[in-house]
N, C-alpha and C positions, 0 to 999 in steps of 0.2 A: 169361783175365785182361787185362784193358786193361793197357800198357804205361803206365806212370809218367810225367806229363808232363815236359817236358824244363826244365831248371832256368832261371830268368830272370837275365840277369848287367845290369850297368848296365855302359855304355859311356860314354864322351866324345870327340866329335869336335873334335878341337882346330882354332882358327880364325886365320887373319894378322887382328891387331888393324883393328877398324873393318869386318869383314865377317860378324860374328857372326849379325846378323840377317837377312843374306842366305841364310847356312848354314842358319838355322832354317827360313826358308822352304823352303830347299831339302829339306831333310830331311822338313817335315811333307808337302809334294807327294808324295815318295818313299812316303809311308806308315808312317814309324818312328812305333813308339809312344812316348810319356811325353816327347815332346821339349819343352824349355823354353829360352827363352832365357838365355846364363848368360856373364861376363865371361870372354872367352878361349876360347871354344866351345860346345858344345853338348852335354848330357848326354840320352842318350834309354836305353829300355831293350830288351830282347828277347834271345831265344835267340841261339847261335852262330850261326845263319846271318844273322840279322841285323847283326852285327856283319862277316862273310864281305861282305856286300850292301853295308854302307856302304862298306867298301872299294872294292869294286868300280864303285858308282853315284855315290857322291860327286864333284862335278865341284869342289865350295869345299871341304872338308876337310883340311885340313895332314894331321891323322893321325887314326887311330881307335885309341882307348887301353880297356882294359879294367881295370875299377876291382876289385884283388882284396882290397882291405881299407881299413878305417879303423879307428885306436884312437888312443890317449893316449899322447904319448911326450916327456914333462919330461926324460927323463936319457938318458944314452948305451945304460943298462943297459936302461930302459923301450922304447927303440928297437929294438936287437939282439933283448929277448924277443918284442917285436910280431912281429918279421920271423919269426923263426924259428917262430912258432905256427900262421904260414901254410904251408898243406899245398903246397909247391912241385914235387912229383913228376908232375903233369900236367903240368907245363912245360918242367921242366928234371930230366936224370939228367947223368952225368958225361959223356955225349956229347955236350952241347949247350954252346955257349960263351954267356956271359953278359956283357951291361955294367948299370951302372945308373949313372943321371943323380940329381940331387937338387937341388931349389931350397930353401932355409931363408928363412923372414920371420917376425920377431918371435918367437923362440924362445929357450928357453936353450942349446941347440945351434944355433949361427949360422954356423958353418963346414959349406957344402955338401961338400965335398970328404971332411972327415972325416965327415958323415953318410953319404955314398954308399960309404966302407967299411965301415961297419957294419952297412950292407945285405947289403953282398957278402959280410961274413963271416958273417953270419949264414946265407945262403944255402948259401953251401960248407959251414958246417958240419952244415947239416942233410942236405944231398945225402952227403957225406961219411960221417957216421954212419949211412945208410941204404944207401950202397953200396960203401962202403970206399975210394970212391975219390971225386977232387973234379972240378968241373968247370973249366974254362979261362977266363981272361975276353979278351975281346976288343974292344977299344974301337971298331975302325973297321967291322967285321961281325959282329956277333955275333947269334948265334938266337934268344937270348931277351934282350931289351932292358927294362930296368925303370927307372919313372919312381917318382921319391917326392918330394912336395910336402909337407913342413913347415911347418907354419902356425899360429901361438899354441899351440906344445907339441902338435899335434895331428898326426899323420902320415895321408896320403893315398897309398896305393900302387898302381901303373897299370902294366900289361905293354901295350907296344906292339904293336897288332892287325895293323898296316899293314905295319910293318917296314921304316922309312924313311919319308920325305916324301912326299905322296901326290900332289903337283907334278911327282914325276916320271914322267910317264904312259910312257915309252918312246919316243914319236915322234920326240921333236926332236933328228935328229941332226946339226943344223946351229943356229947362234945368233947372232946379230948381238953387237953391243958392248955395248949392255943389256939384256938377255934379261929378260922379264915371265914372272914366274912363273904355271903354267898355272891353279893355282887363284885366283889374284887374278885372271888374264884373266876365268875363270867368274866369278867374283863381281862384277867390273863389268859383266857381259853381265845377270845377272839385275838390278842394283842399274839397269841404264838402263832398266827394262820391256819389253825386246824380247819381241814376241810369238812368236819362231821360225818366224814367215811373211814377214815385211815385208822386205824389200832392208837389207841393212845394208852398209857400209861401213865399212872401215880405210884410211884414206887415207895413213898412215905405217905400215904393216904390219910393218916390221922383217922379223924371221924368222916372222911368221906365226902369233902365238900366240892374238891374239884372234879373227882369222878362222878357225883351225881348230877352237879351241874352241866357236865359236859352230856351225861346221856338224855337231859331234859333237852337240851338243846339239839343235839343230834336228832330227836325222837319229835322235833318242835313243838313239846310239852310247855304252853305259857305257864312262867314261875307263878304268877299272881292267881292261878287257880286252886294254890292249896292255904290261901289267906281265906280267912272267914267274913272281912269286911274291912273297908276302907273307910277313908276319914268321908269323903262326899256323901256316904251313905247316911251319915248322922246330921247332916245340913238339914235344914228346914223345909228347903227345897225339892230333899228326895222324896217325891211322892209314890203312887203305887204305877203310876205312866213310866216314869225312871225306872223302878225297879223292874217293870217287865221289861223295859228296853236292856237294862243290865244282864237280865237273864238270857236272853236273847244271845248277846253278845260271849256272854259266858258258855252258851253250848255252841255257837260258831267255832270257837278257839278249841274247846274238847274236840268237835270233830276233826277239826285239822290237824291233830294228832295224829303220828302216824303210826304210834305203836312199837315202832323197831329203830334201835339204834345200831351207830356202829360197836364195835369190839372195844368195849373198855374194862381195865383191869386194874384192880385198886389191892394193893398189899401193902404190909407192916409188918414188922416183927413184933409187935405187941399184941397178944391175941385178944386182950380186954377192948382194946381200941378199936382192933378189925369188930368185934360183936357191935363196936357202938355205931361203925361205918355201916355195917349190915342193916342193922333197927333203922336208920337213917334210909338207906335206898327204899327198904321196903314201904318207908313212908310216904317217900315221895312216887313211889309207884313205879320205879325202874329197874332193868334187872344189869347187874355187872358181873364180872367174874373176880371174885376175891381169894388171896392168896397170901398167906402166912408167910413172909418171906422178909429176911435182912436184904438191903438194900444193896451190900456189899454182894450180896451173890446175883444181883440182875444181871439178866444177860441179853442178847437180841435177840436168840432163838430164829434165827434165817431170815426172821423177818425187820422189814423197815417198819419205824412208825415215828411217833412222837411221845416223847416223856414230858408232863408237866407236872410240876411239884412245889411244894410248900416245903422244905427242907427245917429242921432244927437250929436254932439260932440261941444266943442268949445263954441263960442258964442251962439250957438244954445241952447247947452244943458244947458248955465247959465239960459236960460230964464224960464227954467222948472225945479223947485226945487224938489230935491227927483226923478227925472224922470229914473234914470239908477234903483234905488231901487226898484220902484212901475213896471217899465218894467220886471226886473230881477224877481220878484215875478209873474207876467203873465207866463215869460217862464217856470218858477219852477213848473207851474199848466199843462203844456202840456205833459203830461204822455204818456210814449211812443212814441215822436217826437224827431228828431234830430234838435238842435236848433245851427246855425252856425250866428257867430255876426262879422262883421268887426270893432273893438272899436277902435275906436281913441282917447279914454278916460279910462286910468286906471280904472275909477269908475265902467265900466262894469263887469269887472274881480273882483272886491272889494264886488259889491253888487248882483251879483249873487249866491246864496246861494250853489249851485253843482259846484262839480270840473270839470275844461273842460278837454274833452278827448286828445285835442289836442289843443296849442297855437304857432301858425306861427307868427312869427316875416315878418310885411309886411310893405310895403311903398307907401302912398296913398298921390302922387304929393310931398309936403315937410313935411309930417306929418307923422310920425313914428306910425306904428298900430300893434295891435296883431289880428288875425284871430280865432276865439276862436269857438271850437265845443264841443258843450254840448250833450250828450245823456241822456235825461229827461228818470228819474224811475218813 
């Protein structure tokens, strides 16, 4: 008798604002099914393995979430009843800890803290009725993280498959003054149009995130392989059979890595910061060319390639008068190069004489930025 087909689940890959299209392109390239562009992220469908694979392979997703249920929730009683109607036993027993986050928009229930409390109460009551024991709440490091979006009196309930933000790859042991999230670095690399073979230079590399992400992408090193454990590994239904399937998947991804990458040059004027970048590259298992060099001394050296960089802004920029103008002059002389800048200050757009080919609005933490792409003639 043939085994019954594995159920298909709906997942949601959350994205940093402005990176949704890059994430959509990435997931399609990786072969995920039913991928569609959406505000805030990208839904896709698949069996359990596909959710695990997204955690391991996506470079751009912030989190991978599993859609558990959707239902009308115009009142607090309807919210409680709808949550309690979900079978939580595959995920939570009294042995697991949990946390609940809620977002409310245009509802009769308009207080997110109250909504989260009702969700927690319904789950705890179900577990207690089934086991005569109750799970504990852990707001800092819960085994099971629940997200509930309540909009227009309709609830959508998700579980955090990844178990924490995916930008925490695990390789960055050292950081500079303004570290760039690994997921955002991966997104701007894709937005730059890099072919993963050409020379790539980050002349203001800081702790090396852009260069390291470029090397991992070029060498096909799955970014999730450096993480110790994901959220789904802490769920009640993650048994030895699933653990073995995950070990096989990890092995497949390790074997798929090429071990070689394009030539990538990371430089910075600060020797201490450059030392941190070298340590991070070692931890990530990638080889880069490092140079201690002022960006104002950057030259094309007769080659054509791509510059992708996150230059100083804010307080750091104020310490260097006319910095944007001087850097703009350097980049304008990179004839035949593509130059891509994550600009956290409008001064870069003003002081670079060339007109950008693309200008994509992005968010870097709380800062609104523009990702500027120039093809230097």
